[in-house]
C-alpha positions in Angstrom: 0.0 0.0 0.0 2.8 2.4 0.9 4.5 1.8 -2.5 1.2 2.5 -4.4 0.6 5.7 -2.3 4.1 6.9 -2.9 3.9 6.2 -6.7 0.6 8.0 -6.9 2.1 11.0 -5.0 5.0 11.4 -7.4 2.8 10.9 -10.4 0.6 13.8 -9.1 3.8 15.8 -8.5 4.9 15.3 -12.1 1.4 16.3 -13.4 1.6 19.5 -11.3 5.1 20.3 -12.4 4.2 19.8 -16.0 1.3 22.1 -15.5 3.3 24.7 -13.7 6.1 24.8 -16.3 4.0 24.7 -19.4 4.6 27.6 -21.8 1.1 28.9 -21.2 -1.7 27.5 -19.0 -5.1 28.8 -18.2 -5.7 28.0 -14.6 -7.0 30.0 -11.7 -5.4 30.2 -8.3 -8.3 28.2 -6.8 -8.1 25.5 -9.5 -4.4 25.1 -8.7 -5.1 24.9 -4.9 -7.8 22.3 -5.6 -5.1 20.1 -7.3 -2.1 21.0 -5.2 -3.4 20.9 -1.6 -4.3 17.2 -1.8 -0.8 16.6 -3.1 0.7 18.5 -0.2 -1.5 16.7 2.4 -0.5 13.3 1.0 3.2 14.3 1.0 3.0 15.3 4.7 1.3 11.9 5.5 4.0 9.9 3.7 7.1 11.7 4.7 8.7 13.0 7.9 8.6 16.6 9.0 12.2 16.9 8.0 11.3 16.2 4.4 8.8 19.1 4.3 10.7 22.0 3.0 9.8 25.7 2.2 9.8 25.1 -1.6 7.0 22.6 -1.1 4.9 25.1 0.8 5.5 27.7 -2.0 4.7 25.1 -4.7 1.4 24.1 -3.1 0.1 27.4 -1.7 1.6 30.2 -3.9 2.3 28.9 -7.4 -1.4 29.1 -8.2 -1.4 32.9 -7.7 1.4 33.3 -10.3 -0.1 30.8 -12.7 -3.4 32.7 -12.5 -1.7 36.0 -13.0 1.0 35.2 -15.6 -0.2 31.8 -17.1 3.2 30.2 -16.5 6.0 30.0 -14.0 8.7 30.0 -16.7 8.6 33.8 -16.8 10.3 33.6 -13.3 12.9 31.1 -14.2 16.4 32.0 -13.1 18.4 29.2 -14.8 21.3 31.6 -15.6 22.0 32.6 -12.0 21.0 29.5 -10.1 24.5 28.0 -10.3 26.0 31.1 -8.7 24.4 30.2 -5.4 26.7 27.3 -4.8 29.8 29.4 -5.7 28.8 32.0 -3.1 28.2 29.3 -0.4 31.6 27.7 -1.3 33.4 31.0 -0.9 31.8 31.8 2.4 32.4 28.3 3.8 36.1 28.5 2.9 36.6 31.8 4.8 38.0 31.9 8.3 35.5 32.2 11.2 36.2 35.9 11.3 35.4 36.5 7.7 33.5 39.7 8.6 36.8 41.3 9.4 37.9 44.0 7.0 40.5 42.0 5.1 38.5 38.8 4.7 35.3 40.7 3.9 37.2 42.6 1.2 38.5 39.3 -0.2 35.0 37.8 -0.3 33.7 41.0 -2.0 36.6 40.9 -4.5 36.0 37.2 -5.3 32.3 37.7 -5.8 32.7 40.9 -7.9 35.2 39.0 -10.2 32.7 36.1 -10.5 29.9 38.5 -11.4 32.1 40.2 -14.0 33.1 36.8 -15.4 29.6 35.3 -15.3 27.5 38.4 -15.7 24.9 39.2 -18.4 27.3 40.4 -21.0 29.1 37.0 -20.9 25.9 34.9 -20.5 23.2 36.0 -23.0 20.6 33.8 -21.3 20.6 36.3 -18.4 19.4 39.1 -20.8 16.2 37.3 -21.8 
């Protein structure tokens, strides 16, 4: 039974994701909620509290507003900058515990400024779309 419930849950997730990322979809916020809330409730039943993350809340309760207003979530895609997040985390994690001191803070700022220059819109046309 658990296998079947889990399979159905992820099948529903796929359907919602396809709907949310379609080029254009005509759906109201309420229609989205009618589809997404049962998915969220089932997720909470099948998984632990640790597995429930903020993206899931946003997906279930807030995507419908944007779908209703803009007919797609693709207009909000940030594919061009998503990879930069891991670089920033890596730089900060490699700093000494006192990285807020003037010298270390300046080093972090210099590194990130260089990365932004190297990976910025003029070097990555997808950011200009």
